[in-house]
C-alpha positions as CSV (number, residue, x, y, z in Angstrom):
1,M,112.5,102.5,94.9
2,L,114.7,101.9,97.9
3,I,113.4,101.6,101.5
4,H,115.7,103.8,103.7
5,S,113.5,103.7,106.8
6,A,110.3,102.2,108.1
7,K,108.8,103.0,111.5
8,F,105.5,102.5,113.4
9,L,103.5,105.7,113.9
10,I,100.1,105.1,115.5
11,S,97.3,102.5,115.9
12,N,93.7,103.6,116.1
13,T,90.1,103.0,115.1
14,D,89.2,106.7,114.5
15,I,90.1,108.3,111.1
16,N,90.4,111.6,112.8
17,M,93.5,110.2,114.7
18,C,95.3,109.1,111.5
19,P,98.5,110.9,110.6
20,K,98.0,114.2,108.8
21,P,97.1,113.3,105.1
22,D,100.1,115.2,103.7
23,R,101.8,112.2,102.0
24,P,100.6,109.4,99.7
25,E,99.1,106.4,101.5
26,Y,98.7,102.8,100.7
27,A,96.3,100.5,102.6
28,F,96.9,96.7,102.9
29,I,94.0,94.5,103.5
30,G,92.8,90.9,102.9
31,R,91.2,88.0,104.5
32,S,92.6,86.7,107.7
33,N,95.6,84.4,107.1
34,V,96.4,85.9,103.7
35,G,100.0,86.7,104.7
36,K,99.5,90.5,105.1
37,S,102.0,91.1,107.9
38,S,104.7,88.9,106.2
39,L,104.2,90.8,102.9
40,I,104.5,94.2,104.7
41,N,107.7,93.1,106.4
42,M,109.1,91.8,103.1
43,L,108.3,95.0,101.2
44,T,109.9,97.2,103.9
45,D,112.8,94.9,104.5
46,H,112.0,95.0,108.2
47,S,111.3,91.6,109.7
48,K,109.4,92.9,112.8
49,L,107.6,96.0,111.5
50,A,104.2,94.3,111.3
51,K,103.5,91.6,113.9
52,V,103.3,88.1,112.4
53,S,101.1,85.7,114.2
54,G,100.2,82.0,113.8
55,T,96.6,83.0,114.8
56,P,94.7,84.8,112.1
57,G,92.9,88.1,112.8
58,K,95.4,89.6,115.3
59,T,95.2,93.0,113.6
60,V,92.3,94.9,115.3
61,T,93.2,98.5,114.6
62,I,94.4,100.7,111.7
63,N,98.2,100.6,112.1
64,H,100.1,103.4,110.3
65,F,103.8,103.2,109.4
66,G,106.0,105.9,108.0
67,I,108.2,104.8,105.1
68,N,111.2,106.9,104.0
69,I,110.1,109.9,106.1
70,D,113.2,111.8,107.0
71,P,113.1,115.6,107.2
72,D,116.9,115.8,107.7
73,K,117.4,114.2,104.3
74,K,114.5,116.1,102.8
75,M,112.7,112.8,102.1
76,K,108.9,113.2,102.1
77,G,108.2,109.5,102.1
78,W,104.8,107.8,102.3
79,Y,102.4,106.1,104.7
80,L,101.6,102.4,104.8
81,A,98.3,101.5,106.6
82,D,97.8,98.0,107.8
83,L,94.1,97.2,108.1
84,P,92.3,94.4,110.0
85,G,91.5,91.4,107.8
86,Y,87.9,91.3,106.7
87,G,87.5,87.6,107.6
88,F,87.8,88.8,111.2
89,A,88.7,85.3,112.4
90,K,86.8,84.3,115.5
91,R,85.0,87.6,116.4
92,S,81.6,88.3,117.8
93,K,78.9,89.8,115.6
94,K,79.3,93.1,117.5
95,Q,83.1,93.1,117.0
96,R,82.7,92.3,113.3
97,A,80.2,95.2,112.9
98,E,82.6,97.6,114.6
99,F,85.5,96.5,112.5
100,E,83.4,97.0,109.3
101,R,82.3,100.4,110.5
102,F,85.7,101.9,111.0
103,I,87.4,100.2,108.1
104,N,84.7,101.4,105.7
105,K,84.9,104.9,107.1
106,Y,88.6,104.9,106.6
107,L,88.4,103.7,103.0
108,L,85.7,106.1,102.1
109,K,87.1,109.2,103.8
110,R,90.9,109.0,103.8
111,E,91.9,111.9,101.4
112,N,95.5,110.8,100.7
113,L,94.7,107.1,100.1
114,Q,96.2,106.3,96.7
115,T,95.2,102.7,96.3
116,V,94.1,99.7,98.4
117,M,96.4,96.8,98.1
118,L,93.9,93.9,98.1
119,L,95.7,90.7,99.0
120,I,94.4,87.5,97.5
121,D,95.7,84.0,98.6
122,S,97.0,82.3,95.5
123,R,96.9,78.9,97.1
124,I,93.1,78.6,97.0
125,S,90.2,78.9,94.7
126,P,88.2,82.2,94.4
127,Q,86.6,83.2,97.7
128,K,83.3,85.0,98.0
129,L,84.6,87.4,100.6
130,D,87.4,88.6,98.3
131,L,85.1,89.1,95.4
132,E,82.6,90.9,97.5
133,F,85.2,93.2,98.9
134,A,86.6,94.0,95.4
135,N,83.0,94.8,94.4
136,F,82.6,97.1,97.4
137,L,85.8,99.0,96.4
138,G,84.7,99.3,92.8
139,A,81.1,100.4,93.7
140,N,82.6,103.2,95.9
141,Q,85.2,104.2,93.3
142,I,88.1,103.3,95.6
143,P,91.2,102.5,93.6
144,F,92.7,99.1,94.4
145,T,95.5,96.8,93.3
146,L,95.5,93.0,93.5
147,I,98.4,91.3,95.1
148,Y,98.4,87.5,94.9
149,T,100.3,86.2,98.0
150,K,102.1,83.0,98.8
151,V,102.8,82.1,95.1
152,D,105.7,79.9,96.2
153,K,103.4,77.6,98.2
154,N,101.9,75.6,95.3
155,K,103.2,74.3,92.0
156,G,103.3,77.0,89.3
157,V,100.5,75.5,87.3
158,E,98.2,75.3,90.4
159,T,99.0,78.9,91.3
160,R,98.3,80.1,87.8
161,K,95.1,78.2,87.7
162,N,93.8,79.8,91.0
163,I,94.8,83.3,89.8
164,E,93.1,82.8,86.4
165,A,90.0,81.5,88.2
166,F,89.8,84.5,90.4
167,E,90.2,86.9,87.5
168,A,87.6,85.0,85.5
169,A,85.2,85.4,88.5
170,M,85.9,89.1,88.7
171,L,85.3,89.5,84.9
172,E,81.7,88.3,85.5
173,S,81.0,91.8,86.9
174,W,84.0,93.9,85.8
175,E,84.8,95.1,82.3
176,T,88.6,95.3,83.0
177,L,90.8,94.0,85.8
178,P,92.9,96.2,88.1
179,K,96.6,96.1,88.1
180,S,98.0,93.0,89.8
181,F,101.2,91.5,91.2
182,R,102.4,88.1,92.3
183,S,104.2,88.0,95.6
184,S,106.1,85.6,97.9
185,S,107.3,86.8,101.3
186,K,109.7,83.8,101.4
187,N,111.7,84.5,98.2
188,K,110.7,88.3,97.9
189,E,109.0,87.8,94.5
190,G,107.2,90.9,93.5
191,R,109.0,93.2,95.9
192,K,110.9,95.2,93.3
193,E,107.8,95.5,91.1
194,I,105.4,96.6,93.9
195,L,107.8,99.2,95.3
196,A,108.4,100.6,91.8
197,Y,104.7,100.9,91.3
198,I,104.3,102.8,94.6
199,G,107.3,105.0,93.6
200,E,105.6,105.9,90.3
201,I,102.4,106.9,92.1
202,N,104.3,108.8,94.7
203,S,106.0,110.9,92.0
204,N,102.7,112.1,90.8
205,F,101.1,112.7,94.2
206,V,99.3,116.0,94.7
207,L,96.9,116.3,97.6
208,D,93.6,118.0,96.8
209,L,91.5,118.9,99.8
210,S,89.0,121.0,97.9
């Protein structure tokens, strides 16, 4: 799938203010410093679409982007939702509770959400927060896809070891694993495969509001 256009639409913390749920939508989330903004920019081929910061936890709202939405060319396109990281960096207890409230409401109520892109840092061993979030999605029957980020940062054997360890940890409570991809924002590894996957889902999209 080619990316013809990508543009910012709206930021908010209220699901009622999200764009009309008339197109397939994909939410990107992970712990702070997982490389989410860089991955979004790599996928959309737009270096400044999502703001990249050296300080983790800068995303504090649900940020919606329109991808390939062009009425003049009769391109329906899709939505990309950039969610705050669930590590929440250095936030107060009150702020963390507020983040959790609106993120969970979005994940549970957004009608056109096709899958959550759950980003996992391939440089490190399995993290409790990641496993807990995956279990939350599963318990609430929210489809999700694993994307292992920063696969270029370690030697191949170490990256593979960390990914295998994470999947082994998941299999302690899961019968089967969700679909997964390896990615590198630096060398664009995984871009073609992830976009093809989104394109396949888009081709079968039918909104059911019953």
